[in-house]
BANUTI-649775 format. One line per 4 residues: their letters; for each residue x, y, z of N, C-alpha, C. Coordinates in Angstrom, 2 decimals. Last residue first. Layout:
BANUTI-649775
A	X:Y:Z:X:Y:Z:X:Y:Z  ...
end
This chain:
BANUTI-649775
AYGN	7.25:-28.45:10.44:8.25:-29.51:10.22:7.74:-30.83:10.78  4.44:-26.92:8.87:5.18:-27.28:10.08:6.12:-28.42:9.77  4.18:-24.30:6.34:3.83:-25.57:6.97:4.61:-25.77:8.26  3.13:-20.83:6.26:4.10:-21.90:6.08:3.60:-23.17:6.74
TFLQ	0.12:-19.58:4.73:1.03:-19.71:5.88:2.01:-20.84:5.56  -1.23:-17.40:2.39:-0.57:-18.69:2.58:0.31:-18.63:3.82  -4.20:-15.94:1.28:-3.11:-15.86:2.23:-2.55:-17.27:2.44  -5.23:-15.31:-2.07:-5.27:-16.14:-0.87:-4.00:-15.96:-0.03
EFSN	-5.16:-11.85:-3.03:-5.12:-13.28:-3.34:-5.03:-14.03:-2.03  -7.37:-9.04:-2.97:-6.21:-9.78:-2.49:-6.32:-11.22:-2.93  -8.24:-5.87:-4.56:-8.51:-7.23:-4.09:-7.24:-7.86:-3.54  -8.36:-3.70:-6.41:-8.76:-3.54:-5.00:-9.15:-4.90:-4.40
QTLD	-7.28:-3.84:-8.87:-8.62:-4.41:-8.72:-9.14:-4.31:-7.29  -4.88:-2.49:-8.35:-5.68:-2.13:-9.52:-7.11:-2.61:-9.36  -3.73:-3.77:-6.21:-4.22:-2.41:-6.01:-5.10:-1.95:-7.17  -3.77:-6.79:-4.95:-3.94:-6.19:-6.28:-4.56:-4.81:-6.08
VTLH	-1.50:-8.42:-2.89:-2.59:-7.44:-2.94:-2.61:-6.85:-4.34  -0.63:-11.66:-1.96:-0.45:-10.58:-2.93:-1.71:-9.73:-2.95  0.95:-13.05:0.96:-0.17:-12.89:0.04:0.18:-11.81:-0.96  2.29:-15.07:3.61:2.42:-14.12:2.50:1.14:-14.13:1.67
FFCS	3.71:-15.78:6.87:2.66:-15.87:5.85:2.92:-14.85:4.76  4.86:-17.27:9.77:5.26:-16.72:8.48:4.09:-16.87:7.51  3.57:-18.34:11.83:4.57:-17.32:12.18:5.09:-16.64:10.91  1.97:-20.37:11.00:1.44:-19.01:10.81:2.39:-17.93:11.33
GGDD	4.75:-22.51:10.32:3.31:-22.27:10.43:2.92:-20.83:10.21  7.37:-23.28:10.11:7.07:-22.15:10.97:5.60:-21.82:11.09  8.82:-24.06:6.84:8.13:-24.38:8.09:7.78:-23.11:8.87  11.47:-22.13:5.56:10.62:-23.32:5.45:10.02:-23.56:6.82
VVVL	11.67:-18.65:4.64:11.95:-19.79:5.52:11.05:-20.96:5.15  12.78:-15.55:3.78:12.22:-16.78:3.22:12.64:-17.93:4.12  12.53:-12.22:3.73:12.73:-13.31:4.67:12.02:-14.53:4.09  14.02:-10.12:1.31:12.88:-10.93:1.74:13.31:-12.02:2.70
SQKW	16.29:-7.58:2.55:15.86:-8.61:1.60:14.73:-9.44:2.20  16.49:-5.40:4.34:17.26:-5.39:3.09:16.78:-6.43:2.08  15.12:-5.78:6.65:14.89:-4.50:5.96:15.64:-4.41:4.63  16.04:-8.06:7.74:14.74:-8.14:7.09:14.40:-6.85:6.35
YDCG	18.26:-7.34:9.18:18.46:-7.87:7.83:17.16:-7.94:7.05  18.49:-6.16:11.69:17.55:-5.56:10.73:17.73:-6.11:9.32  18.46:-7.92:14.81:19.11:-7.45:13.58:18.05:-6.98:12.59  17.24:-9.08:17.03:18.24:-8.04:17.23:18.97:-7.60:15.97
WDSD	15.28:-10.91:17.42:16.48:-11.35:16.72:17.60:-10.34:16.84  12.88:-11.03:18.85:14.02:-10.30:19.40:15.31:-10.73:18.73  10.19:-10.67:16.48:10.99:-11.41:17.46:12.11:-10.51:17.96  7.12:-10.93:14.78:8.12:-10.07:15.38:8.89:-10.88:16.41
RFSN	6.46:-13.27:12.26:6.28:-12.87:13.65:7.45:-12.01:14.10  6.18:-11.99:8.91:6.71:-12.94:9.88:6.57:-12.37:11.28  5.24:-11.65:5.48:5.08:-11.34:6.90:5.67:-12.42:7.78  5.01:-10.00:2.45:5.68:-11.09:3.14:5.69:-10.73:4.62
VYVK	3.13:-9.14:-0.19:3.25:-8.88:1.25:3.82:-10.13:1.90  3.42:-7.64:-3.23:3.66:-8.90:-2.55:3.91:-8.55:-1.09  1.16:-5.69:-4.87:2.15:-5.67:-3.80:2.22:-7.06:-3.20  0.47:-4.32:-8.16:0.31:-5.29:-7.08:1.39:-5.08:-6.03
KHGN	-1.18:-3.07:-10.84:-0.28:-2.67:-9.77:-0.57:-3.57:-8.57  -1.35:-4.74:-13.94:-1.96:-4.49:-12.63:-0.88:-4.09:-11.62  -0.41:-5.50:-16.40:-0.48:-4.07:-16.12:-1.12:-3.73:-14.79  0.01:-8.15:-16.75:-1.27:-7.62:-17.24:-1.44:-6.13:-16.96
GDIF	2.42:-8.66:-15.47:2.37:-8.76:-16.93:1.08:-8.25:-17.55  2.40:-6.22:-12.76:2.48:-7.56:-13.33:2.36:-7.51:-14.86  4.40:-4.05:-11.03:3.37:-4.09:-12.08:3.50:-5.45:-12.73  4.93:-3.97:-7.45:5.31:-4.26:-8.83:4.10:-4.13:-9.75
PVYQ	6.31:-3.76:-4.13:5.36:-3.30:-5.15:5.87:-3.61:-6.56  6.60:-5.55:-1.43:7.32:-5.46:-2.69:6.33:-5.05:-3.77  6.85:-5.21:2.02:6.03:-4.92:0.84:6.95:-4.84:-0.37  6.88:-7.00:4.96:7.72:-6.58:3.84:6.81:-6.40:2.63
LKYK	6.26:-6.65:8.38:5.71:-6.76:7.03:6.71:-6.25:6.01  6.06:-8.37:11.47:6.77:-7.42:10.62:6.29:-7.70:9.19  3.45:-8.89:13.89:4.19:-9.23:12.69:4.96:-8.05:12.11  1.61:-8.39:15.85:2.80:-9.14:16.24:3.71:-9.49:15.06
KLDI	-0.61:-7.28:14.78:0.23:-6.40:15.60:1.55:-7.07:15.96  -2.02:-9.41:13.58:-1.13:-8.57:12.77:-0.20:-7.67:13.58  -2.38:-12.48:14.53:-2.56:-11.17:15.17:-1.55:-10.23:14.53  -3.83:-15.32:13.22:-2.83:-14.27:12.98:-3.26:-12.98:13.67
YESF	-4.15:-18.81:13.78:-4.68:-17.47:14.01:-3.55:-16.45:13.87  -3.61:-21.45:13.57:-3.11:-20.61:12.48:-3.62:-19.17:12.61  -2.56:-23.38:16.33:-3.57:-22.52:15.73:-2.91:-21.65:14.66  -1.49:-25.78:17.56:-0.92:-25.13:16.38:-1.97:-24.31:15.64
ETTT	-3.20:-26.54:19.64:-1.80:-26.15:19.93:-1.19:-25.38:18.77  -6.54:-25.13:19.53:-5.54:-26.15:19.22:-4.13:-25.62:19.47  -8.26:-23.06:19.85:-8.09:-23.95:21.00:-7.03:-25.02:20.76  -8.77:-21.61:17.60:-7.77:-21.06:18.52:-7.54:-21.94:19.74
DQKV	-9.16:-22.49:14.48:-9.55:-23.01:15.79:-8.46:-22.58:16.77  -10.07:-20.31:11.77:-9.08:-20.91:12.67:-9.67:-21.37:13.99  -11.65:-18.89:10.03:-11.57:-20.34:9.82:-10.68:-21.06:10.85  -11.22:-16.27:10.68:-12.56:-16.83:10.93:-12.52:-18.36:10.86
NHVT	-8.67:-15.69:9.69:-8.85:-15.98:11.12:-10.20:-16.59:11.46  -9.11:-15.14:6.92:-8.29:-16.27:7.34:-8.59:-16.68:8.78  -10.62:-12.80:7.10:-11.19:-13.98:6.42:-10.43:-15.24:6.85  -8.67:-11.21:8.39:-9.97:-11.48:9.04:-10.62:-12.71:8.43
VCAL	-6.70:-11.10:6.45:-6.40:-11.77:7.72:-7.69:-12.10:8.46  -8.12:-9.60:4.49:-7.62:-10.95:4.19:-7.35:-11.73:5.48  -8.58:-7.18:5.83:-9.70:-7.97:5.34:-9.27:-9.42:5.10  -5.94:-6.31:6.28:-6.84:-6.57:7.41:-8.01:-7.44:6.99
LLKN	-5.16:-6.00:3.59:-4.46:-6.95:4.46:-5.33:-7.30:5.67  -6.86:-3.94:2.75:-6.98:-5.27:2.15:-6.29:-6.34:2.99  -5.92:-1.82:4.40:-7.34:-2.22:4.41:-7.50:-3.64:3.87  -3.20:-1.71:3.66:-3.59:-1.96:5.05:-5.03:-2.47:5.13
ITQL	-3.46:-1.04:0.94:-2.79:-2.29:1.34:-3.23:-2.66:2.76  -4.66:1.48:1.18:-5.39:0.38:0.53:-4.78:-0.96:0.91  -2.59:2.90:2.39:-3.89:2.79:3.07:-4.69:1.62:2.50  -0.66:2.70:0.39:-0.40:2.13:1.71:-1.69:1.96:2.51
DQNT	-1.91:4.16:-1.66:-1.64:2.73:-1.85:-1.43:2.06:-0.49  -1.81:6.69:-0.47:-3.12:6.09:-0.74:-2.96:4.58:-0.96  0.92:7.12:-0.52:0.25:6.97:0.77:-1.14:6.37:0.61  2.24:4.99:-3.14:1.80:6.29:-2.62:1.19:6.05:-1.24
LQTT	5.06:3.19:-4.46:3.80:3.26:-3.72:3.52:4.70:-3.31  6.40:2.32:-7.71:6.45:3.03:-6.43:5.07:3.00:-5.77  7.66:-0.62:-9.36:6.81:0.56:-9.28:6.95:1.16:-7.88  9.20:-2.90:-11.69:9.15:-2.20:-10.42:8.22:-0.99:-10.49
TADK	7.52:-5.54:-13.39:8.39:-4.36:-13.41:8.19:-3.61:-12.09  7.37:-9.05:-14.15:7.03:-7.89:-13.33:8.03:-6.76:-13.55  7.68:-11.60:-15.19:7.17:-10.54:-16.08:6.79:-9.28:-15.31  7.48:-12.92:-11.96:7.65:-13.22:-13.38:6.96:-12.13:-14.20
FVWH	7.52:-12.79:-9.18:7.75:-11.58:-9.96:8.01:-11.83:-11.43  7.15:-15.29:-8.05:6.25:-14.19:-7.66:6.33:-13.06:-8.68  9.09:-16.85:-9.23:7.73:-17.36:-9.21:6.73:-16.28:-8.82  11.55:-15.63:-8.76:10.92:-15.45:-10.06:9.48:-15.93:-10.10
NATD	13.24:-14.61:-6.57:11.92:-15.21:-6.41:11.10:-15.01:-7.69  15.41:-13.21:-7.39:15.63:-14.61:-7.01:14.30:-15.33:-6.84  14.62:-10.61:-7.71:14.66:-11.44:-8.92:14.93:-12.91:-8.60  12.57:-8.80:-5.93:13.62:-9.78:-5.66:13.64:-10.76:-6.82
IPLI	11.88:-5.38:-6.21:11.61:-6.73:-6.70:12.83:-7.60:-6.43  12.59:-3.57:-3.12:12.49:-3.70:-4.58:12.19:-5.15:-4.94  10.47:-3.02:-0.19:11.65:-3.57:-0.87:11.47:-3.57:-2.38  9.60:-1.37:2.61:9.24:-1.48:1.19:10.52:-1.86:0.46
VIRS	8.66:-2.52:5.83:9.72:-2.09:4.93:9.20:-2.28:3.50  7.30:-2.12:9.09:7.09:-2.27:7.64:8.31:-1.79:6.88  8.00:-1.66:11.72:7.22:-2.86:11.40:7.14:-3.15:9.91  9.35:0.65:11.85:9.80:-0.39:12.78:9.08:-1.72:12.49
TDYL	8.09:2.40:10.18:9.31:1.76:9.69:9.88:0.73:10.66  4.90:2.87:9.52:5.71:2.53:10.68:6.94:1.74:10.23  4.43:5.47:7.07:4.21:4.12:7.58:5.20:3.87:8.71  4.07:7.59:4.56:3.81:7.54:5.99:3.48:6.12:6.41
LPEN	6.32:8.93:2.20:5.41:7.86:2.57:5.29:7.78:4.08  6.38:12.30:1.03:6.99:11.23:1.84:5.93:10.20:2.24  5.88:13.15:-2.34:5.27:13.12:-1.01:5.91:12.00:-0.19  6.58:13.49:-4.93:7.66:13.42:-3.95:7.14:13.41:-2.51
PTVV	4.14:13.73:-6.32:5.00:12.56:-6.54:6.10:12.41:-5.47  1.18:14.56:-4.70:2.51:15.03:-5.03:3.44:13.83:-5.18  -1.98:14.19:-5.97:-0.96:13.56:-5.13:0.40:14.04:-5.60  -4.83:16.18:-5.93:-3.57:15.90:-6.60:-2.58:15.30:-5.60
TRKD	-7.02:16.83:-4.35:-7.08:15.62:-5.15:-5.76:15.25:-5.81  -6.57:19.19:-2.98:-7.07:18.04:-2.23:-6.98:16.75:-3.02  -5.74:20.96:-4.93:-4.81:20.63:-3.85:-5.28:19.40:-3.08  -8.04:21.26:-6.50:-6.88:20.56:-7.03:-5.95:20.13:-5.91
TKSQ	-9.67:22.80:-4.80:-10.09:21.45:-5.17:-8.89:20.65:-5.66  -8.21:25.18:-4.73:-8.45:24.44:-3.49:-8.84:23.01:-3.80  -8.31:25.98:-7.43:-7.03:25.68:-6.81:-7.21:24.85:-5.54  -11.00:26.57:-7.75:-10.42:25.45:-8.48:-9.11:25.03:-7.84
GCAL	-11.22:28.86:-6.14:-12.01:27.67:-5.82:-11.43:26.43:-6.49  -9.54:30.56:-7.58:-9.23:30.21:-6.19:-9.98:28.95:-5.78  -10.93:30.75:-10.00:-9.58:30.18:-9.98:-9.20:29.77:-8.57  -13.28:32.04:-9.17:-13.34:30.70:-9.75:-11.98:30.01:-9.72
VMSC	-12.16:34.46:-8.28:-12.95:33.63:-7.37:-13.01:32.20:-7.88  -10.92:35.41:-10.64:-10.12:35.13:-9.44:-10.87:34.21:-8.47  -13.15:35.70:-12.31:-12.06:34.80:-12.69:-11.22:34.43:-11.48  -14.62:37.68:-10.94:-15.19:36.34:-11.14:-14.11:35.31:-11.48
ILFL	-12.77:39.80:-11.18:-13.17:39.30:-9.86:-13.74:37.90:-9.97  -12.68:40.13:-13.97:-11.47:39.78:-13.22:-11.80:39.21:-11.84  -15.37:40.84:-14.51:-14.78:39.67:-15.13:-13.54:39.20:-14.36  -15.57:43.22:-13.05:-16.40:42.07:-12.68:-15.83:40.78:-13.26
SVIL	-13.71:44.76:-14.55:-13.50:44.52:-13.11:-14.30:43.31:-12.64  -14.98:44.83:-17.05:-13.65:44.22:-16.92:-13.37:43.87:-15.46  -17.32:46.22:-16.33:-17.41:44.88:-16.89:-16.07:44.15:-16.75  -16.22:48.66:-15.44:-17.05:47.86:-14.54:-17.13:46.41:-15.03
RTMT	-14.99:49.58:-17.76:-14.19:49.30:-16.57:-14.95:48.40:-15.59  -17.28:49.92:-19.34:-16.25:48.98:-19.76:-15.38:48.59:-18.57  -18.56:51.98:-17.94:-19.24:50.70:-18.12:-18.22:49.62:-18.49  -16.72:54.03:-18.27:-17.06:53.56:-16.92:-17.70:52.18:-17.00
LLHM	-16.83:54.36:-21.06:-15.56:54.00:-20.41:-15.82:53.44:-19.00  -19.48:55.17:-21.40:-19.02:53.94:-22.03:-17.73:53.46:-21.37  -19.47:57.64:-20.07:-20.33:56.59:-19.59:-19.89:55.23:-20.16  -17.89:59.28:-21.55:-17.44:58.84:-20.26:-18.23:57.65:-19.77
end
């Protein structure tokens, strides 16, 4: 009888330890695993995510489409703020045509893609919010000539956690 009791005790301890370790592992996994079908959280009145625009081959040469995650959106926001800050430091706000950018006043178009080197990137196209009263900007890239800092674009490299130079439009 003593051997049977000892065996039951060992098996019971093993099962309890396994459950405790498995429960702890499950909690860790839930925090680090990103669900592929997780809804993206962003302000749809200011931001739209568009597919690759093949008409703009200069941006998307050798590019393939990709999806964004909420973590990607956070990284884009962080890098966009950093890029605009670097840009704004160089601006003279006392001139008539200041190139200063206040992001709260812009609509943003994100086009995620994988470039020819395998880097996950996002083309960010931006323009001043206005009362145009239409949502065509939610279907295709807004491309204009002139307009100064009312229109700007840059590319964010999510793979390297960096951004390329911000470009504003010229003036007529």
